[in-house]
N, C-alpha and C positions, 0 to 999 in steps of 0.2 A: 524407488528402490532400496532394498535394504538386506543386509547380509544376514545368513540365518546363524544363530547362536553355535550350532552343533557343527555346521559347514562354512567356515569363514569364506571360503571362495567362492561360494555359492549366492548369488545376488537376485531376490525375487522381488517381482514390481507389486507396489501396493496402490497404483495410479489409478483412479477410477475410471479413466476414461479406457485406460488398457483392459481393466477386468470387464467393463461393458462388452468391448469387442470381443474378449476372449469367451464369453458367454454366449456369444453369437456364432463364434467359430466352434464351440463344441456342439451346436446344435444339429440334431441329424436332418432338421427340415432346412438346412444352409444348403443352398446349390452349390455346384462347383464353381461357377463363375463368382457368387458371392465369397465362396471359401477361399478363392484364390486372393481377392481383393481384400479381405480381411486379414490373413496371413500377412500380406505384403504390409498394411497397416499396422501390425503387431510388429513386424521384425523393424519398422522405422523406430518404433519406441524403444523396444529392447537393445536395437543397435544404437541409439545415440547413448543409452547409458554403458554400454560395453565398450563404447570408443572412448570413454572419460579419461583413460590415463596414457593414450598414446601421446608420443613426445612431439613438441614443436620447436622450431626455432623462431628468431626475429626476422621480420620481411620488412622492408622499407616500402610503403606505396605512396602515390599521390591520390588525394582525395580531390573532388572538383573545386575543393576551397584551400585545402593546406597538406603539407605532407605529414604522413603519419607511419609510427612503428608498428606493425601487428603481429600477427603470428601465423606460421604455415607449419603443417604436418610434415614433421622429419623422417618418421618412420617408413621404411617399406612394409608393405602392407600385402597380404594375401588372402583372399576369400577362399574357403576349402567347402563348396557344397556338397555334401553325401547324397549321392544319387540314390532315387530320383527325387525325393521328397525335399532337400535341399534347395532343388532349383527354384521352389516357391519361394524362397527367401532372397535369392540372389539378386533381383533387381533393385529391391529396396535397399540393399547394401551398396549395390554399385550407384545408387543415386545418393548415398551418403558420402561414399569414398570411392568417385569416380577415377581415382589413380590405381586404384588396387589391382592385381592380376588376380585371375581366376584359374583355380587349378581343382579339377575334379576327381574326387573317388567314387568308386562305384561298388556298393556294398548291398547284397541282401541277407536277411536272417532265414536261415533253416528252418522250415515249418516243422521238422521233426526234432531236431537237437536243439533251437533256439540259438545255436552259434552263428555268428556273423559269417560272410563269405564274400571275401573280394574279388570282384570281377574285371575292375578297370581302375588305372591309376595312371594320371597324368602330372605327377609333380616332376619338374623340370630336373633334369640332370646336367651337371657339371656348372650350375649357376649357384651362385650366393643364396642361401632360403632367406625370405622376408624376415623382417625383425618380429613381425605381429602376424599370426595366422588367424582367423576368424572362420572358426568352423561353424557351416550352417546345417543344423539337423533338427526339423521342427520337434520331434518328440524324443525324449530320451525314456525308455521302458526298463529293459533289463540291464541295459548300458553296454552290453556285449558290443554293438557297433561302435559307440564313441569311444571304449577303450582301446578297440583296435585302431581305429582311426589316430586317436592320440599318438599310440606307439610308432604308427608309420610316419608319422610327422615329426618326431623325435628322431628317429632314424634319418631321417630325411636330413635333419639339421635345424628343425624349426627352434627358434629362441624363446617364443611366447606363445602361448596357445589360448585363446579365448573361444568357448562354445556358445553360440546363441540357440535357444529353444524357446517353443511357445509353451510347451508343458514338459515336465520332468517328473518321475516317480521318484518318492525318497530313497527307496531301495537302490535304485538307480545311481541317484547321486553318491548316495553312499560307496558303492562300488567303485565309480569314476574316483572319488576323491581318496578311496584307498589305495587304488591302483595309480593314479596320477596326482597327487596332492597338490602339485602347482599349478594345475589346469584350474582355469578361471571359467565359472559358469554364469550366464545372465538368462534368465527365462522369465517366463510371463506367470504361471502359476506352477504348483507342486501338488500332486495326486498321491495318496498313500498305498494304492494297490496296485497289483501287477498279478493278472490272472495266469493259469495254467499255461494259455496260449501265447502269453507275452505281452498282452495288451494293457495299458495304463488304463485303470478304473477310476473315475468314470471316463477320463481320457478324451479322445478327438476320434477313435478309430484307426483305420488306416490311411493315413495322411496322402500317400501317393495316389490312392485310389479317390479319394475326396477331392484331390486336386485336378486330376485328369478326366475323373468321370468314368473311370473302370472299375471291375469287380476284382474280389481277391481270388485267388486261386489257389486250391487245395494243396496241391502238389509243388515242389520244389521248380523253380524255372528252369528251363532246358539250360545246359551249360552254354555261355556265350562262345562263339568260335574264337579260337585262340590264334593269334596274329603275330607272326615273327616279329620280334623288337626289329626297329630301324635304327636302333642306337643301343648299344650296351646298357643293362640296367633295366630291362622289362621286367616287371614284377607282378604280372598277371597270373594267377594261381586257378588250378582247377578245382570245380565245385566239389569235389570230393575230397578236398584238405579243409577240413572242418574244425583245425585246432586253432587258436588264438595266434601261437606261435607260428603257424604257415602263413600268417597274414603280414609278418614283418620280414623284408629282405635281409 
């Protein structure tokens, strides 16, 4: 993987095996079963590189034949899948980082305005934020969602944010770097075009639909029921709150 010259915080894969799997992931002929498997495998590749700068400390162990001073991860780590598509990357990252906690943020994009709408947030309140938050978002198109999630995590107190994606648009990455220049991105490939409907071209299509074998709806989904908070600090918003500022408590 190598960083792009114009966006030093963005690292894009050049590995031939990953590129082979990315080609299969893109294909419209790939079944939902194979799509899930490929996204998981791609997440291993991207996640392995994305974790290269996490901190370690020495740990003494006994091998079958002699003592040894090794290394263990010392950072506290959170995985933040963006529902629903980010769920397709979660299992792979949990296998890489079984000690990580998982905090879900639910977002969908308005079909009319292309603005992100938050409908679910399970970031823990009253506890110390993790040292590193890995945001799992398979595709970055307009970047509205990932910009909003980055701001939510910063307001929570996240110390470092790293985004993992299979595919990102160049314009989306530029917007993310403009809004949050400290956020690192690791992705499989970068595409140049986003169409009027907010889809990356050639892209992947709708990742959630391809993961779970559903079809895209034309209208905005119905507003999820608003539950009373059991603890102070619930930040679920109504679907008509379509400004980026309203996504941040």
